[in-house]
N, C-alpha and C positions, 0 to 999 in steps of 0.2 A: 664598564663599569655599571653597576646597580643602580637604576632609577630609584630616586626616593619614592615611597607611597604616596599615592595621591589622596588628598583629602576628602572627606564625604560630600562635600560641597563641589569639588571638582569632578566625582563620579556622578552626582546628580546632572550637571550640566551636559557631560557627554550622554548620559541615558537619555537625557531629554533631546539632545541634538539627533541621536540615532531614531528616535521614535518618531521626531517630527519628519526627519528625511523620508522615512519609507515604514509607515506604521505596520502594514500589512505583512513586510518581511519580518519586523520584531515580533508580530504576534505569532508567525508559523515559527520562527526560532523558538520562543516560548514554549509553543504546543510541543514540539517536538522533544524539547528538554523534559519537560513535565511528562509526557508520555513514558519517556525512558526512566525517570525518577520513579514513577508509580507503577513499573513492572515488576513483575516477580522476577526478571531475568536482570535487574538493575545492575548486579555485578559485573556483568558482562557488557551490556548495550550501554550502560551511563558511562561512555567514553568518548571525549575526557571527562574527569569528574573534578568539581570544585574544590580546590585545596582548602579552602576555609572551613570544609566540614569533613576534615581528615583529621582522626584523632590516634596517634600510633600506628600511623598506616592502615586505620581501620576507618572504613565509609560510615559517617553518623547519617544514615539515609532518612530516621525517624526526624532528627534535628533539621535537615534539608527539606523534608515534606511540609514541616510546620513552617518553616519560613516561606515556602511557595505558598500556602495559604492566605499568606497576609500581601500577595502581590495583587493590586485591582486590576482590572482589564487596561488592556492597551488605551481605550478611549477615554480611562480616569487617571492614567498615570500621570500624565503633565501636570494636571492640577492637584495629585496628591502625592507627588514625589517629596515634598519638603515633609510630610507627615509620617513618612516610612522610617526605620530605624536604620542604623548601622548595617547589621546582618542583612536585611533586605535591600538596600542600596546596594552594598557590595557582591551581592549575587546577581541582581539584576545587570552591575556593571560588568561582571566577568561573562555572564551569558550574551549579552548584546553588544559589549565594546571589545572584551579582551579575546573573546572567541569568534569575533566576527569575521574569520579568513576560514574557509572562502565566503566573499559577501553574497548578499542575497537582493535580486531586483524584482520588484513586481512587473509584471509582463503586462501590459494593458489587454483588456478583452479582444479590443480591436485587431491585436496580433496573434492571437490565440491560433487562428488557421495557418498561419504563417509559421509558427514554431511546429505543431502537428504536421506539417507538411514535410518537415524534414525525414519523416518516416511513415510513408503512406501505408494505410492499412486494407486488408481486403475486408475484413469483419467489420460490422457495425459497432460502435462503442457510443458511452456517455461522455460527453465533454466535460471536462474538469471545471470547477466551479472558479479553479485559481492557477497561475502557472507563475513559478517564479524561476528566474535564470540564475545559474550559481556561476560567480565571478571569482576568478584566481588571479593571484597577483604573477607576474611575469617569471618572478624569481622562485615561485612555489615550485618545489622538487618535483612533485608528481606531474605537474604541467610541462615543465622541461623535459622531463623523463618522455611524456605521451607526444609532445612536440618532435622530438628527436626520432620517434618510431615513425611518425607519420611524414618524417621526410622521404621515405622510402616506400610506403604503402599508402594507398587511398586510405580514406576515413568514411565510415558511415554511421548511422544512428539507430538505435534500438532501446527498447522498453525493459525495465527491470521492477518488477513488483517484490516488496516485502512488507512485513509487518511494520506499524507505524512507529513502535518504540524502536526500532532498529535505526531510523534515519537519523538521530543525533548523531549516532557513530560513523553513518556513512558519508554524512555531510562534512564530517572532519576528515576522516581517514581514507574515503573513497570505498569503492567495492573490493572485497578481499576473498579469494578464491577459499582460502584455508578455513574461513567461518561460514562457507555455504553448506548446508546439510542436504541439498539436492544433488545428488551423484548417480541417476540414472543412465547417463552417458558418461561419465569420468569426473573427475573432479575440476574445477573451474568455475567461472563465473557466468550464469546462466541469463543471456537475454532473449528478447523476443522482437520480430517485427510487427507483432499484433499486439495494439494495445489491450485487446480483450483478454487475450491469454494472459496478460502481467495483471489483470485485475483479479484473475484468482488468487493469486498470491499476495494480494494486498487487501484483507477484508478491512472494513471500519474498526478503528481501535479509539479506545479512550485517550482523549487528548487533554486539553486544559478547559475546566469547565467554565473559564470566565473569557475564552477566546471567542471573538466575533467572526471566526472563520468556520465554526461549527464544535460543539463538544466531542462529537466523534468525526473522524478524519480516516481518510484512506490516502496513502501517498505513492507516487509511482514516480521512479526516475528515469527521464528521456537522456540516454547516454550515447557519446560518441565513442567508437572504438575504430582502432587501427585494425584493416582486414588484411593482417598477415596470416597467409595460409601456413605458417609453420607453427603458429598458436592459435588459431580461430578454426573453428569446425562447424560448418553450417552446409545446408542444402543449397543447390542452385536454383534460382527463380523458375518456376513452370508456367508461370502465367505471365502474359506481356501487358504493360498497363496502356491505357489508350493515348490518343495523340494529345489530349490536353495535359498528361502527368499525372490524373488523379486516377486512382483505382477505385474500381466502384465496388460496393458493398455487396457481398454475396446472399443469397437467399438460402432457404433449406432445399430447393431443388438444383442448385449448383454444384453437388457433388458432396462427399464427405466433410463435416464441418472441420475447422482449424482445431476447435476447443476440443475434439473427440479423435485426435489423431492418435492411433495405436501403435504400438511397437511392434516391429514384424520379426524380432528375435535376431538380426542381424547386427545390432549395435550402432544402427544408422540413428543419427539425430532426425527428429521430425522436421519437416518443412516448416518455414519461418521461424526455427529455434536456432540460436546461435550460442555457441559455448566458446569462451575464451579463456585460454589456460595460461595467461600472463596479467598479472594486475595492472602494469604499466601502460598496457594497451587500451584501458578503459577508463573515462573520465566522465562522471555526472556533470550534464549541462543545464537541465531543468528539472525542478519537481514539479508534478502534476498533482494538485491537492482537489479532494473531493468531501467537502463539507457537509454534516448532517449533526442537526440539532436533535438531541434525544428527548426533550419535552414535547415536541409536537412531530418527531419522526420526519421531518421535511427537508428536502434537499434544495439546494437553491438551483433552480432549471433556467438555462439561458433562454431568453426571449418571454420568460414567465414574470411574477411579481418580483420585485427586485430584493435581494437578499440583504440581510442585517449588514454583511461584511462590505457588499457592494455601496449601502447606502454612507457607511461608515468613512469608506476609502474613496468613495467618489469614482469607480471605476465606469468607463463609458460602456453603455448597454447595445447589444446586438442581436440580431437573431441567428439561431445557430445553422450551421453548414451540415451537421451531421445529425443522424437520427439518434434521438435518446433510447436506450434499451429500457424495457418496463422494470421497473422495482420487484425483487422478490417479495413475495408476502412474508407477513410476520411468522408463520408456521415453518417457511422455507428459513428463514433468517435464522430463527430459534433452532433448528436442526444443523444449520450451517456452524452456529456458535458453540454446539454440544455435540459434536460429531462423538466424543469419547463414550458419553452417556448413552446416546443412540446405539452405538455399538454393542455396549455391554447388556442394554437392555433386549436388543433383538437377539444376542447370543443367549441370555437367559430365557428368553420365550422359546427359541427354539429347542433348548433343554427340555422344557415343561412340556413341550409338545410331541418331542420322542419320547420321553416318559411316558405320557398319557397313552399313547399309541401302544407302546409294548406293556401296559398295565392290563389287570383282569378287567377292569371296568371298562377299558377301551373294547377290549373282547367282546364283552356281554353286550355293549351298545351297539356292535358290529354285528352279533348274531341278530340281535331284536329287530336292527334295520332291515337285513337280508330275508328275515321271516316276514315282515310286513310287506317287503317288496316281492315276496313270492307268492304271498296271499293278494295282494293288486294284482299281479301279473295273473295268477289263476282265476280270479274273478272276471277278468277283462276277457281273456280267452273262452271261458264257460260261456260268458254273455253273448261273445260272437258265436260261439257253436250253435246256442239256442237259435238264434236269428238264421 
């Protein structure tokens, strides 16, 4: 039996309760949705899609983005809900309430170390600004399947990096191996036991410009996987951890970097990488969020001045136990964000250089240079002969 539709006042009340319960979780859910909606790949990554913006099975993305522009910040939503029109309230209700499974819970900063210790790392990494726990219902089909597999094999934790606009779909449908474009070692879900490695696949992406978590975000999933050797491919650990259970960060002199692990050509997966070839063996347990504000290009640093999000959500401050990496310069960031243009420019430059070398002008310049060099050589030898 289908339930009658909710009134706009009932939707406002449910949205208000959701925001008051955990404003940071509501903020990140909105940020992930906006990132997917404004992506050029919205047709594939904005799944699920709000049904109110479907017309004859076509997605009215322009209308959806116009409604998103009317949504105030999470801090202003409780006071401004009564002024929002019905399409905006309906969209907020769909994002925050109807699509609230799996649920998100803000992890206090005092517990960040405890979460990250589930997958100890060798390499240094930057502490996330926020961590959100992903909570599934017991009757969730993917969670039931995962727990069934976990009865026979042990479970471990590892990280998965992806672009920000993919996480709206990842949160609702989990990691899907057929959607993974990385296939160096075969089709499957690629995880890493190194947070720094996953950061390479999670660049800062444009989020929600009204988010207190940051206008540009990077998101990494901390996953739990069932270590079934029939479906999981990885290398055995080559280093032992110290007695206290913490794995030390390695320096430049500690051997080849994990970040630059090269392929040996025998098809073996690099150390600290994990390839899972069954979707049911992986569940996202936490979302690690790195927030940056484009206006001042600053990132909330643990132990430093309190970020806007921390002040809004009153999260406890503490000193970091992991060393921060130096942020890349703007030039390096520009190159990383414009790899295609850099490659095309380098190729064109190489063609110009080759063309110049094979031209008559280059031959003339080379002959002139050799003549001058010969004159200098003879002059120096003649001067020495006179001495």
